[in-house]
C-alpha positions in Angstrom: -23.5 18.9 3.4 -21.4 21.6 1.8 -22.8 22.8 -1.5 -19.7 24.7 -2.7 -21.2 26.0 -6.1 -24.2 27.5 -4.3 -22.2 29.0 -1.4 -24.5 27.2 1.0 -24.9 24.2 3.3 -27.8 21.8 2.4 -29.8 20.2 5.3 -31.2 16.7 4.8 -33.6 14.8 7.1 -31.9 11.4 7.4 -35.0 9.7 8.8 -37.1 10.6 5.8 -34.2 11.1 3.3 -35.7 14.4 2.4 -34.1 17.8 1.5 -35.2 20.4 4.0 -33.5 23.7 3.4 -30.3 25.5 2.6 -28.1 27.8 4.8 -26.9 30.6 2.5 -24.1 33.2 2.4 -21.1 30.8 3.1 -18.7 31.8 0.3 -16.9 28.7 -1.1 -18.0 26.5 1.7 -15.9 23.4 1.5 -16.8 21.3 4.4 -19.2 20.9 7.4 -18.4 19.3 10.8 -21.0 18.7 13.6 -19.9 18.2 17.2 -22.4 15.9 18.9 -20.8 16.6 22.2 -21.5 20.3 22.0 -24.4 20.3 19.6 -22.4 22.8 17.4 -22.1 22.9 13.6 -19.0 24.3 11.9 -18.5 25.2 8.2 -15.2 25.9 6.4 -15.8 28.9 4.1 -12.9 28.7 1.7 -13.9 31.7 -0.4 -13.8 34.2 2.5 -11.1 32.8 4.9 -13.6 32.1 7.6 -15.2 29.3 9.6 -18.9 29.5 10.4 -20.2 28.5 13.8 -23.8 27.9 15.0 -25.8 25.9 17.4 -27.5 22.9 15.8 -30.9 23.9 14.5 -30.2 27.6 15.0 -28.4 28.7 11.9 -29.9 32.1 12.1 -27.4 32.7 14.9 -24.4 31.8 12.7 -21.3 33.9 13.2 -18.0 33.8 11.2 -14.5 33.8 12.5 -11.4 34.7 10.4 -8.7 32.1 10.1 -5.2 32.2 8.5 -6.1 30.9 5.1 -8.7 29.1 2.9 -10.2 26.5 5.3 -11.0 23.0 4.1 -10.8 20.2 6.5 -12.1 20.6 10.1 -11.6 18.8 13.4 -12.9 19.7 16.9 -11.6 19.2 20.4 -14.8 19.6 22.6 -12.9 19.5 25.9 -11.0 22.6 25.0 -13.6 24.2 22.7 -10.9 24.3 20.0 -11.5 24.0 16.3 -8.7 23.1 13.8 -9.1 24.4 10.3 -6.7 22.9 7.8 -6.2 25.6 5.1 -5.4 25.2 1.5 -3.5 27.5 -0.8 -4.7 29.3 -3.9 -3.4 27.8 -7.2 0.2 28.8 -7.8 0.4 30.6 -4.5 3.8 30.9 -2.8 2.3 31.8 0.6 2.8 29.6 3.6 0.2 26.8 4.1 -1.2 26.8 7.7 -3.6 25.1 10.1 -5.6 27.6 12.3 -6.6 26.9 15.8 -9.8 28.7 16.7 -11.1 29.3 20.3 -14.8 28.9 19.9 -15.8 30.4 23.1 -13.8 33.6 22.5 -14.6 33.5 18.7 -10.9 34.2 17.8 -8.1 32.5 16.0 -5.4 31.9 18.7 -2.7 30.1 16.6 -1.8 29.7 13.0 0.7 27.0 12.4 2.8 26.5 9.3 2.0 23.1 7.8 4.6 21.0 6.0 2.6 21.0 2.8 -0.9 21.0 1.2 -3.5 19.9 3.7 -6.2 17.5 3.2 -8.7 16.0 5.8 -8.1 16.1 9.5 -9.4 14.3 12.6 -9.1 14.7 16.4 -8.4 11.8 18.7 -9.6 12.5 22.3 -7.5 9.8 23.8 -4.2 11.0 22.6 -5.4 14.7 22.7 -4.0 15.2 19.2 -5.1 16.5 15.8 -4.0 14.5 12.8 -3.8 16.3 9.4 -3.2 14.6 6.1 -0.6 16.4 4.0 -0.5 15.7 0.3 3.2 16.5 -0.3 5.4 15.6 1.3 3.3 12.5 1.9 2.6 12.3 5.7 0.2 12.8 8.5 1.1 15.8 10.5 0.4 15.9 14.3 -0.6 18.7 16.6 -0.8 18.5 20.4 -4.2 19.9 21.4 -2.7 20.9 24.8 0.0 23.0 23.0 -1.0 23.6 19.4 1.5 26.4 18.7 3.6 24.0 16.5 3.8 20.6 14.9 4.3 17.8 17.4 5.5 15.3 14.8 4.5 13.4 11.7 3.9 9.9 10.3 5.5 9.2 6.9 3.0 7.6 4.4 4.6 5.6 1.7 2.2 6.6 -1.2 1.6 9.8 -3.0 -1.2 12.2 -1.8 -2.8 11.3 1.5 -6.3 12.4 1.1 -9.2 10.8 3.1 -8.6 10.3 6.8 -10.7 8.7 9.6 -10.2 7.4 13.1 -11.1 4.1 14.6 -11.1 5.2 18.3 -11.8 1.7 19.8 -9.2 0.1 17.6 -6.6 2.8 18.2 -5.8 3.4 14.5 -6.2 5.8 11.6 -7.2 5.1 8.1 -5.5 7.0 5.3 -6.6 6.8 1.6 -4.0 8.2 -0.9 -4.2 9.6 -4.4 -1.9 6.9 -5.6 -4.8 4.4 -5.1 -3.6 3.0 -1.8 -5.3 2.6 1.6 -3.4 2.2 4.9 -4.2 1.7 8.5 -1.8 3.4 11.1 -1.5 2.0 14.6 -1.8 5.1 16.9 0.4 3.7 19.7 3.4 2.5 17.6 2.7 4.7 14.6 3.4 1.7 12.4 1.9 1.9 8.9 0.4 -1.2 7.5 0.9 -2.8 4.1 -1.5 -1.1 1.7 -4.9 -2.2 0.3 -5.5 -1.4 -3.4 -8.1 1.2 -4.3 -10.0 1.4 -7.6 -8.8 5.0 -8.3 -8.1 8.3 -6.6 -10.0 8.5 -3.4 -11.5 11.5 -1.6 -13.8 11.2 1.5 -13.7 8.1 3.7 -15.8 7.1 6.8 -15.4 4.3 9.2 -18.4 2.4 10.6 -17.4 1.1 14.0 -20.6 -0.9 14.4 -19.9 -3.1 11.4 -16.1 -2.7 11.2 -16.5 -1.3 7.6 -14.8 1.5 5.9 -16.4 3.4 3.0 -14.1 5.0 0.4 -15.5 7.5 -2.2 -13.9 7.4 -5.7 -14.9 9.8 -8.4 -13.3 7.9 -11.3 -14.4 5.1 -11.6 -17.6 6.2 -9.8 -17.8 3.8 -6.9 -17.9 3.5 -3.2 -15.5 0.8 -2.0 -16.4 -1.0 1.1 -13.6 -2.6 3.2 -13.7 -4.9 6.1 -11.5 -3.2 8.6 -10.6 -6.5 10.4 -8.9 -7.9 7.3 -8.6 -4.6 5.3 -10.0 -6.5 2.3 -12.6 -5.1 0.0 -16.0 -6.7 0.5 -18.2 -4.7 -1.8 -18.2 -2.1 -4.6 -21.2 0.2 -5.0 -21.6 2.1 -8.3 -22.5 5.8 -8.1 -22.2 8.4 -10.8 -19.2 10.0 -12.5 -17.5 12.6 -10.4 -19.2 11.5 -7.1 -16.4 11.9 -4.7 -18.3 13.3 -1.7 -20.1 11.1 0.8 -21.8 11.5 4.1 -22.4 8.9 6.8 -25.1 8.6 9.5 -23.8 6.1 12.1 -27.1 5.9 14.1 -29.0 4.8 10.9 -26.2 3.1 9.1 -26.8 5.2 6.0 -24.2 6.3 3.5 -25.1 9.3 1.3 -23.4 9.8 -2.1 -23.7 13.3 -3.6 -23.9 13.1 -7.4 -23.0 16.4 -9.2 -24.2 15.4 -12.7 -27.9 14.8 -11.8 -28.0 16.9 -8.5 -29.1 14.0 -6.4 -28.1 12.1 -3.3 -28.1 8.4 -3.4 -28.7 6.5 -0.1 -27.2 3.2 0.7 -28.0 1.2 3.9 -26.2 -1.9 5.1 -28.3 -4.5 6.8 
């Protein structure tokens, strides 16, 4: 997990639910992405305009690659060894907001594409060979073609303010998009049709889809809850109380565990569905 205030990534053993160590010197680290296909770990180092790359379990070999802005959300295309870094602007900045495409094998940024607005989370769909990037304003999901990522390939309008959390249901061929306005949508990837919304308890941040149970977990900092939705009906089925300000969660699909990172007491709570 990214520990932004410590400029580090914390490593947790999910089998024992035990903190192991930290990986330091990642200035303003905002996110972590693991490629199971390539066994590579990526970090978005927002404070130094770089992404970090290292093989899993070999963080001493970490190297950094410059990108075109302050990276936040990450998505990876393993077939092309291409990483997308969705950059965010500095407060009150008039600079263009971009998404950077990084060639991991060559360790270089090979494209820096102007985004329509402030980026949020992003995912890669290997079936459509597309990157999807949430844009806060104007409210949309921007699309980049992984085969030709030198410009935007299109967008999907979202009818609520502030698309934020984003995840992919690969088997069901849909996206889930949670918005600051307190609305949750599913988007059909073939027709790009946006569903009627489900109501959220507050402003969301991270979301994760559990394909084994057809559940979706939505982290909300205020009120401090994780909402659980049945993705067949898009109805809320459970609300789990966390701690004020808890807007970051992690999900281990193999173990069925959800981790909520609680800033006030410096703990991680662990939830597991039967």
